[in-house]
C-alpha positions as CSV (number, residue, x, y, z in Angstrom):
1,M,0.0,0.0,0.0
2,P,1.2,3.6,-0.4
3,C,2.3,5.5,2.6
4,S,-0.5,7.5,4.2
5,L,1.9,10.4,4.8
6,C,4.1,10.7,1.7
7,N,2.5,8.3,-0.8
8,C,5.7,6.4,-1.4
9,N,5.7,2.6,-1.6
10,T,5.9,0.6,1.6
11,R,7.5,-2.7,2.5
12,N,6.6,-5.4,5.0
13,F,8.1,-4.6,8.3
14,E,6.7,-6.9,11.0
15,T,3.6,-8.9,11.9
16,I,2.9,-9.1,15.6
17,N,-0.2,-10.7,17.1
18,D,-1.8,-10.8,13.7
19,R,-1.3,-7.1,13.3
20,E,0.7,-6.2,10.1
21,Y,3.1,-3.3,10.1
22,L,4.7,-1.7,7.1
23,Q,7.5,0.8,6.6
24,C,7.6,3.5,4.1
25,I,10.7,3.4,1.9
26,G,10.5,7.2,1.5
27,C,9.8,9.0,4.9
28,K,10.5,5.8,6.9
29,A,7.3,6.0,8.9
30,I,6.0,2.7,10.3
31,L,2.3,2.2,9.5
32,L,-0.3,-0.2,10.8
33,S,-2.1,-1.9,7.9
34,P,-5.5,-0.4,7.5
35,E,-7.0,-3.9,7.8
36,N,-6.1,-3.7,11.5
37,Y,-7.7,-0.4,12.2
38,L,-10.3,-0.3,14.9
39,T,-13.8,0.8,14.0
40,P,-14.7,4.4,15.0
41,Q,-16.9,3.1,17.7
42,E,-14.1,0.9,19.1
43,E,-11.7,3.8,18.8
44,K,-13.9,6.2,20.7
45,F,-14.4,3.6,23.5
46,R,-10.7,3.1,23.9
47,Y,-10.1,6.8,24.0
48,S,-12.8,7.2,26.7
49,L,-10.8,4.8,28.9
50,H,-7.8,7.1,28.8
51,N,-9.7,9.5,31.2
52,N,-6.8,12.0,31.6
53,D,-7.9,13.9,34.7
54,V,-7.1,17.6,34.5
55,N,-6.2,17.4,38.2
56,D,-4.0,14.3,38.0
57,P,-0.5,15.4,39.2
58,G,1.2,12.6,37.4
59,Y,-0.2,13.5,34.0
60,I,0.4,17.2,34.6
61,A,4.0,16.3,35.3
62,F,4.1,14.2,32.1
63,V,3.0,17.2,29.9
64,S,4.7,19.9,31.9
65,P,7.7,20.3,29.4
66,I,5.2,21.5,26.8
67,I,3.4,23.8,29.2
68,E,6.7,25.4,30.3
69,E,7.8,25.8,26.7
70,I,4.6,27.6,25.7
71,R,4.8,29.8,28.8
72,S,8.4,30.7,27.8
73,N,7.7,31.4,24.2
74,H,4.2,32.9,24.1
75,S,2.6,35.9,26.0
76,K,-0.7,35.5,27.7
77,Y,-2.2,37.5,24.8
78,S,-1.5,34.5,22.6
79,I,-4.4,32.3,21.5
80,G,-3.9,28.5,21.3
81,L,-5.7,25.4,20.2
82,D,-5.6,22.0,22.0
83,F,-6.0,19.7,19.0
84,G,-7.2,16.2,19.9
85,C,-7.7,17.2,23.5
86,G,-9.6,14.0,24.4
87,T,-11.7,13.7,27.6
88,G,-9.2,15.6,29.8
89,P,-7.5,18.7,28.2
90,V,-4.8,18.9,30.8
91,I,-2.4,21.2,29.0
92,A,-5.2,23.6,28.1
93,S,-6.5,23.5,31.7
94,E,-3.0,24.4,33.1
95,L,-2.5,27.2,30.6
96,K,-5.9,28.7,31.3
97,K,-4.9,28.9,35.0
98,S,-2.0,31.1,33.8
99,G,-4.4,33.4,31.8
100,Y,-4.0,31.9,28.3
101,E,-6.9,31.5,25.9
102,V,-7.0,28.0,24.6
103,N,-9.7,26.6,22.4
104,L,-10.5,22.9,22.3
105,Y,-11.0,20.5,19.4
106,D,-11.5,16.7,19.4
107,P,-13.4,14.8,16.7
108,Y,-15.0,12.6,19.4
109,F,-15.2,14.6,22.6
110,Q,-15.0,18.3,21.5
111,P,-16.2,18.3,17.9
112,D,-16.5,22.1,17.6
113,K,-15.7,22.8,13.9
114,A,-15.8,26.5,14.7
115,A,-12.4,26.0,16.4
116,L,-11.0,25.0,13.1
117,K,-11.9,28.2,11.4
118,K,-9.5,30.4,13.4
119,K,-5.8,31.1,13.3
120,Y,-3.6,30.4,16.3
121,D,-0.3,31.5,17.8
122,F,0.3,28.0,19.1
123,I,-1.3,24.6,18.7
124,I,-0.9,21.6,21.1
125,C,-1.0,18.1,19.6
126,C,-0.1,16.0,22.6
127,E,-0.2,12.2,22.2
128,V,-2.4,12.6,19.1
129,M,-0.3,12.3,15.9
130,E,0.3,8.6,16.4
131,H,-3.5,8.2,15.9
132,F,-3.6,10.0,12.5
133,Q,-5.1,7.6,9.9
134,D,-4.6,10.3,7.3
135,P,-1.5,12.1,8.6
136,L,-0.9,14.2,5.5
137,K,-4.4,15.7,5.7
138,E,-4.0,16.3,9.5
139,F,-0.7,18.1,9.2
140,Q,-1.9,20.2,6.3
141,L,-4.8,21.2,8.5
142,L,-2.6,22.0,11.5
143,K,-0.2,24.1,9.3
144,S,-3.1,26.0,7.9
145,L,-4.4,26.9,11.4
146,L,-1.1,28.6,12.5
147,K,-0.6,32.3,12.3
148,E,2.6,33.5,10.7
149,K,5.5,32.5,13.0
150,G,3.1,30.3,15.0
151,K,4.2,27.1,16.6
152,L,2.9,23.5,16.6
153,Y,3.9,21.6,19.8
154,C,3.7,17.8,19.4
155,K,4.3,15.0,21.8
156,T,4.7,11.4,20.7
157,E,7.3,8.6,21.2
158,I,9.8,8.6,18.4
159,W,11.0,5.3,17.0
160,N,14.6,4.6,16.0
161,N,16.6,1.6,14.8
162,A,17.9,1.0,18.3
163,I,14.4,0.1,19.5
164,K,13.3,-3.5,19.0
165,F,9.9,-2.8,17.5
166,S,8.4,-6.1,18.7
167,D,9.2,-5.2,22.3
168,W,8.2,-1.6,22.1
169,H,5.3,-0.8,24.3
170,Y,4.1,2.1,22.2
171,K,2.9,-0.2,19.4
172,N,0.6,-2.0,21.8
173,D,-2.1,0.6,21.9
174,Q,-4.5,-0.5,19.2
175,T,-5.4,3.1,18.4
176,H,-1.8,3.9,17.4
177,V,-1.6,3.6,13.6
178,I,1.6,5.5,12.6
179,F,5.0,5.8,14.3
180,Y,7.5,8.5,13.4
181,N,11.2,8.7,13.5
182,R,13.5,11.7,12.9
183,E,13.5,11.2,9.2
184,T,9.7,11.2,9.1
185,L,9.5,14.4,11.1
186,E,12.0,16.1,8.9
187,W,9.9,15.0,5.8
188,I,6.9,16.7,7.4
189,Q,8.8,19.9,8.1
190,K,10.2,20.1,4.5
191,N,7.2,19.0,2.5
192,L,4.5,20.9,4.5
193,D,6.6,24.1,4.4
194,F,7.2,24.5,8.1
195,S,10.1,26.9,8.4
196,E,11.9,24.9,11.1
197,I,11.6,21.9,13.3
198,E,13.1,21.3,16.8
199,I,13.2,17.7,18.1
200,F,13.6,17.7,21.9
201,E,13.7,14.7,24.2
202,K,10.1,15.3,25.5
203,F,8.4,17.1,22.6
204,I,8.7,18.4,19.0
205,V,8.2,21.9,17.7
206,F,7.2,22.8,14.2
207,K,7.5,26.5,13.3
208,A,5.2,28.1,10.6
């Protein structure tokens, strides 16, 4: 099948527990075969189990690197979007406590299409991009929603050749359908006309 991100050919990568994974020969993304995708109903049910409590100290600590980066780089007059915020928009909640305006969007839990008709100084995409069944379309949308010099803050686990894929816990979530490595992220930056990318240990920043 062609890669859902860059449309290059793919090769068989691994089959684990009857779930087939492919690797793109172009951008090097690892893709779950669409035959193994959950139905939308199954997907929504699994997301509802995540139940990220906005008052959970552990999860707040988990996302705090992004929160601090936004606080350091954007004034309280900035407007942000929490894209794919899920049942518990923890980052948005913490930023709102500091006086930021942050809109919410989630196709299942906050399906407010009006939020996708505005432009933003920053967009949060935390533990979301690994769920993209049509990643090219999603990143094109995210880029279009950024103001000039706006920033897209992403959080996902990045795969590399030192990780044994069959033992990697991140693949076990059945809603995860695409896995990125550095080369994949650089492809997105170049081909979707982001001016710059910064890949940190805890998060990724794309600059418009």
